[in-house]
C-alpha positions as CSV (number, residue, x, y, z in Angstrom):
1,X,145.7,167.4,-115.4
2,X,144.3,168.9,-112.2
3,X,144.9,172.7,-111.8
4,X,144.4,175.3,-108.9
5,X,144.3,178.8,-110.0
6,X,144.9,181.5,-107.2
7,X,143.8,185.1,-108.2
8,X,144.5,188.3,-106.2
9,X,141.7,190.6,-106.9
10,X,142.4,194.2,-106.6
11,X,144.8,195.6,-109.4
12,X,145.2,192.2,-110.4
13,X,141.6,191.5,-112.2
14,X,140.5,194.8,-111.6
15,X,141.5,198.4,-112.9
16,X,141.1,199.7,-109.5
17,X,141.2,199.2,-105.7
18,X,137.8,198.3,-104.7
19,X,137.9,199.3,-101.1
20,X,137.9,202.9,-101.7
21,X,135.4,202.6,-104.4
22,X,133.0,200.5,-102.4
23,X,133.3,202.9,-99.4
24,X,132.6,205.9,-101.5
25,X,129.6,203.9,-103.0
26,X,128.3,203.1,-99.5
27,X,128.3,206.7,-98.2
28,X,130.0,209.4,-100.4
29,X,129.6,212.1,-97.7
30,X,131.2,210.0,-94.6
31,X,133.5,208.7,-97.1
32,X,134.9,212.1,-97.9
33,X,134.9,213.2,-94.3
34,X,136.7,210.0,-93.0
35,X,139.2,210.0,-95.9
36,X,140.5,213.6,-94.9
37,X,140.6,212.3,-91.2
38,X,142.7,209.5,-92.3
39,X,145.2,211.3,-94.5
40,X,147.7,211.5,-91.8
41,X,147.5,207.7,-91.3
42,X,147.6,207.0,-95.0
43,X,150.9,209.0,-95.2
44,X,152.2,207.0,-92.3
45,X,151.3,204.0,-94.1
46,X,153.2,204.9,-97.4
47,X,156.3,205.7,-95.0
48,X,155.8,202.3,-93.6
49,X,155.4,203.8,-90.3
50,X,151.8,202.3,-89.6
51,X,150.3,198.8,-89.8
52,X,148.3,198.3,-92.9
53,X,145.7,196.2,-90.9
54,X,145.1,198.9,-88.3
55,X,144.7,201.8,-90.7
56,X,142.5,199.7,-92.9
57,X,140.4,198.4,-89.9
58,X,140.2,202.2,-88.8
59,X,139.2,203.5,-92.1
60,X,136.5,200.9,-93.1
61,X,135.2,200.8,-89.4
62,X,134.9,204.7,-89.7
63,X,132.2,204.1,-92.4
64,X,130.6,200.7,-92.0
65,X,130.8,200.1,-88.0
66,X,127.2,199.8,-86.7
67,X,125.7,199.2,-90.0
68,X,123.5,195.9,-90.5
69,X,124.6,192.9,-92.3
70,X,121.5,193.2,-94.3
71,X,122.3,196.9,-95.4
72,X,126.0,196.2,-96.2
73,X,125.2,193.2,-98.5
74,X,122.4,195.0,-100.2
75,X,124.9,197.8,-101.1
76,X,127.6,195.2,-102.0
77,X,125.1,193.7,-104.6
78,X,124.2,197.4,-105.9
79,X,127.9,198.1,-106.1
80,X,128.7,194.8,-108.1
81,X,125.7,195.7,-110.5
82,X,127.0,199.2,-110.9
83,X,130.5,198.4,-111.6
84,X,130.8,194.8,-113.2
85,X,132.2,193.9,-115.6
86,X,133.6,197.3,-116.3
87,X,136.1,197.5,-113.5
88,X,137.5,194.1,-114.4
89,X,140.4,193.8,-117.0
90,X,139.1,192.5,-120.1
91,X,141.9,190.2,-120.9
92,X,141.3,188.8,-117.4
93,X,137.7,188.4,-117.8
94,X,138.3,186.3,-121.0
95,X,141.0,184.2,-119.3
96,X,138.3,183.3,-116.4
97,X,135.6,182.9,-118.8
98,X,137.8,180.2,-120.5
99,X,138.6,178.1,-117.4
100,X,137.5,174.5,-117.7
101,X,135.9,174.2,-114.4
102,X,136.0,170.3,-114.8
103,X,139.6,169.9,-113.7
104,X,140.4,173.3,-112.3
105,X,139.8,175.0,-108.9
106,X,139.7,178.5,-108.7
107,X,140.4,180.8,-105.6
108,X,140.0,184.5,-105.4
109,X,142.4,185.5,-102.7
110,X,141.9,188.9,-101.6
111,X,142.8,191.5,-98.8
112,X,139.4,193.2,-99.6
113,X,136.6,192.6,-97.5
114,X,134.4,189.4,-97.9
115,X,131.3,191.7,-98.0
116,X,131.9,193.4,-101.3
117,X,134.2,190.8,-102.8
118,X,131.6,188.0,-102.7
119,X,129.5,189.0,-105.6
120,X,132.6,189.2,-107.9
121,X,133.8,185.8,-106.8
122,X,130.4,184.3,-107.5
123,X,130.4,186.0,-110.9
124,X,134.0,184.5,-111.8
125,X,132.8,181.0,-110.2
126,X,135.6,181.2,-107.6
127,X,135.8,180.2,-103.9
128,X,136.6,183.3,-101.9
129,X,139.1,183.8,-99.5
130,X,139.2,187.4,-98.2
131,X,139.5,189.4,-95.1
132,X,136.3,188.7,-93.2
133,X,134.0,191.2,-91.7
134,X,133.1,190.4,-88.1
135,X,129.3,190.6,-87.3
136,X,127.5,190.5,-84.0
137,X,123.7,190.1,-83.9
138,X,123.7,191.2,-87.6
139,X,125.7,194.4,-86.9
140,X,129.3,195.2,-88.2
141,X,131.6,195.6,-85.3
142,X,134.5,197.2,-87.3
143,X,136.5,194.4,-86.6
144,X,137.8,191.4,-88.7
145,X,137.5,187.8,-88.0
146,X,141.1,186.6,-88.0
147,X,143.8,188.5,-90.0
148,X,144.1,190.7,-92.9
149,X,144.2,188.4,-96.0
150,X,147.5,189.7,-97.3
151,X,151.1,188.6,-97.7
152,X,151.8,185.5,-95.5
153,X,148.3,185.2,-94.7
154,X,147.2,184.7,-98.1
155,X,149.2,181.6,-98.4
156,X,148.3,180.4,-95.0
157,X,144.5,180.7,-96.3
158,X,145.1,178.7,-99.5
159,X,147.1,175.9,-97.7
160,X,144.1,175.7,-95.3
161,X,141.5,175.5,-98.1
162,X,143.4,172.9,-100.1
163,X,145.2,170.8,-97.3
164,X,143.8,167.3,-98.3
165,X,143.6,168.0,-102.0
166,X,146.3,167.2,-104.8
167,X,147.1,169.3,-107.9
168,X,149.2,168.8,-110.8
169,X,149.8,172.3,-111.2
170,X,149.3,175.5,-109.1
171,X,149.4,178.8,-110.9
172,X,148.8,182.2,-109.1
173,X,148.4,185.7,-110.2
174,X,149.1,188.9,-108.3
175,X,150.2,192.5,-108.6
176,X,151.8,193.7,-105.4
177,X,154.4,192.8,-102.9
178,X,151.3,191.3,-100.8
179,X,151.0,188.6,-103.2
180,X,154.7,187.6,-103.3
181,X,154.6,184.7,-100.8
182,X,151.7,183.2,-102.8
183,X,153.5,183.6,-106.3
184,X,156.7,182.3,-104.7
185,X,154.9,179.2,-103.6
186,X,153.1,178.5,-106.7
187,X,154.4,176.2,-109.5
188,X,153.7,179.2,-111.6
189,X,153.7,182.7,-110.3
190,X,152.4,185.6,-112.7
191,X,153.3,189.1,-111.7
192,X,150.9,191.9,-113.5
193,X,150.1,189.4,-115.9
194,X,146.7,191.1,-117.1
195,X,148.3,194.5,-117.0
């Protein structure tokens, strides 16, 4: 029986949203300043009057733009070491530890940026499909490569990843509306399964 597991990351496997946690960890002073500056945008986002991708890019860019890949990756490892496994839901961790890797492929499908999600994907022994940070000459541009990995984009990434493979069963886990297309498409879609 060949299985594919597709896991959302933030909120599904973790207790918290890692974007705010990581950016605060990266530079607490700058985080506070930029957070206050972005409050009006966050309000518009809640009212669905702003695009998630634009607000996210603006906020992440306001803290990480111009930083080197080396520094960002180093901070990502430190962030992982400081928070793993305690930010991961215990039952989710138990579930992941019991996955039979022989007949199962597991994907971590997240709107979070690849830079801070990768150490978690490695620890979970999962292939990472995430929003990709764009680097030019080893420096973060503040942009993404391709689209924000959320909603329909999550499903598109999964389908690209597995295009030539056959599975007996596809099981997906998510916790927000951004996971709905992936959950609907899977043979089994579990909403807030680990909550």
